C-alpha positions in Angstrom: 12.9 106.5 4.0 14.3 109.7 4.2 13.1 113.7 2.8 15.5 115.4 2.5 14.8 119.0 2.0 15.0 120.8 -0.6 15.9 117.2 -2.3 15.1 113.4 -3.1 13.5 111.1 -1.2 15.9 108.2 -0.1 14.8 105.0 0.3 16.7 101.8 1.9 16.1 98.0 2.1 14.4 95.6 0.4 12.1 96.6 -1.8 10.1 96.7 -5.0 9.4 100.3 -7.4 7.2 99.4 -10.0 5.2 101.7 -12.2 1.3 103.0 -12.6 0.5 99.7 -15.0 2.5 97.4 -12.1 5.7 96.8 -14.2 8.3 96.8 -11.5 11.5 99.1 -12.4 15.0 97.8 -12.6 17.1 98.7 -9.1 20.9 98.0 -9.0 21.5 99.2 -5.6 19.5 98.7 -1.8 19.4 102.9 -1.4 17.9 104.9 -4.0 16.7 108.7 -4.3 13.1 109.3 -5.8 12.7 112.2 -7.7 10.3 115.0 -5.6 11.4 118.0 -7.5 9.0 116.0 -11.2 11.9 117.7 -13.1 14.6 114.6 -13.3 15.0 113.0 -16.3 14.9 109.0 -14.7 11.9 109.0 -13.2 10.9 108.0 -10.3 15.1 108.4 -9.7 15.8 111.3 -9.2 19.5 113.2 -10.7 20.4 115.9 -9.3 17.5 118.6 -11.1 16.0 119.9 -8.2 19.4 122.2 -7.6 19.0 123.4 -11.1 16.1 125.0 -10.9 15.9 125.5 -6.6 13.5 123.0 -6.2 12.4 123.7 -2.6 10.4 121.6 0.4 8.4 123.0 3.2 10.3 120.5 5.3 
């Protein structure tokens, strides 16, 4: 996993993403970008909105 400064978490490998209720989410790639800014309209995946809203991290 790589946390990009001012951007998403990039996760690679064989893993499953599930909703809070435990339902698996579709995934078509071995590498996914997960939203950290909270503004993506395709959460939990990143849609690039962090750039538009000026999201900043401490890392």
